[in-house]
C-alpha positions in Angstrom: 114.8 121.6 211.4 111.3 120.7 210.3 110.3 117.5 211.1 109.3 115.7 207.8 108.3 112.2 209.4 104.9 112.0 210.6 102.5 114.9 210.9 99.5 114.7 213.5 96.3 116.5 212.8 93.7 117.1 215.4 92.3 114.3 217.8 89.4 113.6 215.3 91.8 112.8 212.7 94.1 109.8 212.1 97.8 110.2 212.1 99.4 111.0 208.6 102.6 109.5 207.5 104.0 111.2 204.3 104.8 108.9 201.5 107.5 110.2 199.1 108.2 109.9 195.6 110.3 110.9 193.0 109.4 113.7 190.8 108.5 113.0 187.3 111.0 115.6 186.0 113.7 114.1 188.0 115.7 111.7 185.9 118.7 109.8 187.4 121.3 107.5 186.8 123.5 105.4 189.2 127.1 105.1 188.7 129.3 103.1 191.2 128.2 104.4 194.6 126.8 107.6 193.3 123.5 108.8 192.0 123.2 111.6 189.6 120.1 113.4 189.5 118.9 115.5 186.5 116.3 118.2 186.9 114.7 118.3 183.4 112.9 121.3 184.1 115.7 123.6 185.5 118.6 121.8 183.7 120.3 121.4 187.0 122.2 118.3 188.2 122.7 116.9 191.7 125.1 114.4 192.9 124.4 112.0 195.7 126.7 109.5 197.3 126.9 106.9 199.8 124.0 107.1 202.2 122.6 110.0 200.2 122.3 107.7 197.2 120.7 104.9 199.1 118.2 107.4 200.4 117.2 108.2 196.9 116.6 104.6 196.0 114.5 104.3 199.0 112.4 107.3 197.9 112.0 105.4 194.7 110.2 102.7 196.7 107.7 105.4 198.0 108.6 104.8 201.7 107.9 107.6 204.3 110.6 109.1 206.1 110.4 106.8 209.2 110.7 103.8 207.0 113.5 105.3 205.1 115.3 105.7 208.8 114.4 102.2 209.7 115.9 100.6 206.5 119.1 102.9 206.6 119.5 101.8 210.4 119.5 98.4 209.4 122.1 98.8 206.5 124.5 101.3 208.3 126.1 101.6 211.7 124.6 105.0 212.4 122.5 105.8 215.5 118.7 106.5 214.8 118.9 110.0 216.1 121.9 111.0 213.8 119.8 109.3 210.7 116.6 111.1 211.6 118.6 114.4 211.5 120.5 113.7 208.3 117.7 112.0 206.5 115.4 115.1 207.5 117.7 117.6 206.3 118.5 115.9 202.9 114.5 115.4 202.4 113.9 119.0 203.1 116.9 119.9 200.7 114.9 117.6 198.0 111.6 118.9 198.6 112.8 122.5 198.4 114.4 121.6 195.0 111.2 119.9 193.8 113.0 116.8 193.1 111.0 114.7 195.7 107.1 115.2 196.2 105.0 114.1 199.1 101.8 112.7 199.4 99.7 111.9 202.6 99.0 108.3 203.2 96.4 108.2 206.0 96.8 105.4 208.5 93.8 104.5 210.6 92.6 101.6 212.4 89.6 101.3 210.0 92.1 100.9 207.1 94.4 98.4 208.8 94.0 94.6 208.3 92.7 92.9 211.5 
């Protein structure tokens, strides 16, 4: 599995944490414990339930993969290792389907408040 979390560049560049966002053409509705996602470009639908539905909501908050894992770990009784694997796999699938997009959010000491 390819890691979605943090991507590190050469030593001269700061680490990059990918921020995620829902694609503009991905419309969704929450129904009980499910999220139904409609891809308005392809006309396809995807159903997410339980932790998958919660993950979708956290992507809507434009969190990065590691922040999503931390939030899910606080909310569910699942080990961090299992969450990293499962979140990574689902994010890869959502990215492949173009329902989720990523943008780099460069983190450096010059940008951090002191």
